[in-house]
N, C-alpha and C positions, 0 to 999 in steps of 0.2 A: 263356703263356709264364712262366719267372721270368729273368730278363738274370742271368748268372754276376757280379757285380762285380769279382771278382777274379782274373777272368779276364785272358789274356793279349789276346785279342780284344776291342777294342773295346768299346764299346755301342754304338756307332750302327751298327759291322758284325755285333753279334750283331741289333740291331734289323733292319736290312737284310734280314741272312739269314732271318729269320723272315717278313717279307712279301712276298717274293720263294717262299718255299716255299707261303704262303696265296695266293700269286696264281697258281701253279701246279699248284695243286689246285682253281681256281675261286671261291675263297672271296669274292670280290667281281666275281661274273657275276650279272646281265646287264651291269649298268651298267659295272663297270669301277672306278666312285668307291672310294677308298680312305676313309679316314677323318681326318677336319680333323689338322693339327699338333697343336691342342689338344686332339681326343679320343687321338690316339696319345702325346701326352705323359704325359696321364692313365692309360693304361694302361699304357703299360712306366716309370710314375715316371722320369721324366729331363725335362730343360728340353726347349722348344723348338728351341733349336741344335741339339740331340742329333739332335733328329726331323729338320728338317732335313739333318744331315751324311747321316744314314740315306737320306732321301729324294734326297739328290744323289747318292749313290753308287749308287741303282736307276737314276737318269737318264740318267747315265753309261755304265749296263751297258744300255742302251736298253729299261729291264723294265717303267717306268713314263715317263710324262708329265706334266709340268704345263702348267698350262690357267689363263689370268691370270683368275681372276673366279671360276673353277669348283673350280678345286683339284687335285688330283690323282689320275690315272686310269693303271691295267694299261692296256699295250701290247695289243691285242689278236695274238694271234697268225696268220700269216700261214699261207695254207691253199695249198696245193699240187692242181696236176691235168696228169697225166701226159700228154702228148701221144705217146706210144710206145708207152702200153699201152691197149685194147680195154677201157675200162672206165668206164662211165655217170659223167656229173655227180655226178650226188646219190654215188651208191656211193664216189665217189671221196672228198667230205664227210664222210659218216659211217663210212668208212674209219680217217679220223684223229680220230675220237674229236668232231668234230663235231656240235654239238645241232642240225642238218640238217631239213628237214621240207620237204613239195613243197605247192603250193597251187595246184588247178586252176582256172583262170580260164576254160576256152571247151576245148570239143570239138565237131566236127562233123565229117560229111564234106561236104567242097565242091569245086572245083576247086583245083590245085594253084599256091599263091599264083606271084606273078610272079617273087618272088626266088628262087623254089625248083624253075621248072618246069625248068633245064635241068642239074638234078640226076639226072632220071628220064627213060625212053625218049619220044618222040614219042606213043608210043601209052597211056602213063598222063596221063590229064587232071583224073583225081580221087583224091585222096586222103584218110585220117581227117587230121584238123588240131586239133593241141594246142596249146594254150598253158600253161605250165605256170609257177609263178614259186619259185626257191628261197630258202628261209630257211636264216638261219645265225642262232642266238639272236635268233631271232625279226624279224630285221631283213633287207629284200631284199638279197639278192646278184648274183641272176642270175636272167633271164626265159627262158626256152626257148621257141621254137617251133618245133614240129615238125610234118612230114607222112609220114605211113608209107601202106606199100602200101594199097589200099582194101580188101583183106582183111583188115585188122586192124580193121574195125569189127564183127568178129564179138568180140572183147572188151567184157568187163562194162563198164559204169562207176565200177563200185567197182575195177576193176584199174587202169582209164586214170588214176583218180586218187592211186592208192595205189604203182604198180608202177614202178623206174626203166626208161627207155626199152628198154634192153637184156634185161631180166629180161620183159617184154611181148612181145617179137620169141620169146623161148624159150618162153614159152606156146604162140604160135603153129608152134612147130617149126620156126621160121625161125633157123639159126645163121650168126650175122656172122662173117665168117672175113678181112673187111677193112675199114678204113674211113681215109676220107683228110681229114685235118685242114686247116683253114687258119686266121690267126691276122691280124685287122686291128682298127684302132683308127679311132673313130668321136666325133661328140659327141652326145648322147642329143634323138633325138627328145621331142618334148614328152608322146605319149601312154606312149612305154617310160621316159621321167625319171618320168612320174606314179609307174608301177608299182614304178620301183628308188627313189623316195623321194632323188629327186636334182634339181637343175636343168637345165632344157632347156639342153644344149648340153653338159654336163658330158661328163669324158672315159670314155669306156666300151670296153673291151676286145670284140670280137665274134667269135666263136670258131664256124666254119660246120666244121659235119661233116657226111659223107654214109656210110654204111654199104653194104655188099657183100655177096651171099651168095656161094657156090661157083658158084654159075652166070654171075655178073656182074653182077646185077641189085643194082640202088640198090632197098633196102628201106627205108630212113630216113635222111630230112634233118634237121637240126636248124640253127638259129641260136639261140647263145647270148649275148644282151648281157652283161654282167659287169662289176659295180662291179669296179675296179682296185688300191681301196685295200690287201683284203686277200689279195689271188692272184696266187699266183708259175704260171705254163704254162711247164711242163718238156719238155725231151725230154734225152735220153741219146745222143750220137754212137755210132753203129755198133752200139747196140741195134737188132735185127729186131722191131716190136709184136706183141705177144701178147696174148693173151686169158685177162684175168686173172679166176678164178672168183669 
């Protein structure tokens, strides 16, 4: 960009506007680190004082943050997951333009884990159990532990690795009509902390979801452990939950 040095808009405001536009189109991903003050000064042919004024403008607008001894970083956009829509966690990330992917950690048929037994009827003692790690920009953001009715074991391992939970259910001919969700906060246990790359005891959001079919059966139950620094869990008062295609 060539600065308009006779423009009524000051030089530092023009620089700030240019950097903000670059941040919004992802020019500094995945690390988010901006060039140094010296590099920006050379690029725009201005003094460090002007650069610092531009960065201060962006800091005040909460577009960037200054990290002592490390430099200036674009603030990561907060993501949202709606609790009043029957939308899968992965689908929710992808719909917001996030670079999301799932990593399959474990899949097996087994006894329903203790933390999920109350979800199903007493007759359901075994399930298809999945553990998948959700990543955004290659950073781990959530660990999903899922139980599905044992009939789901007919799914191919390729589908289990690649498809969001609700899409897997649709492959089985199951249509979810209702889901119950609850949110709590916990300190990360050591095994979950290792997957999410946080310290043991670090605060995590726990989202529990139970999905039901038209006949009232629970067909899927998932516990998500979510790193909270980038997520807002939202609900719109007065709106009836709906399935999002």
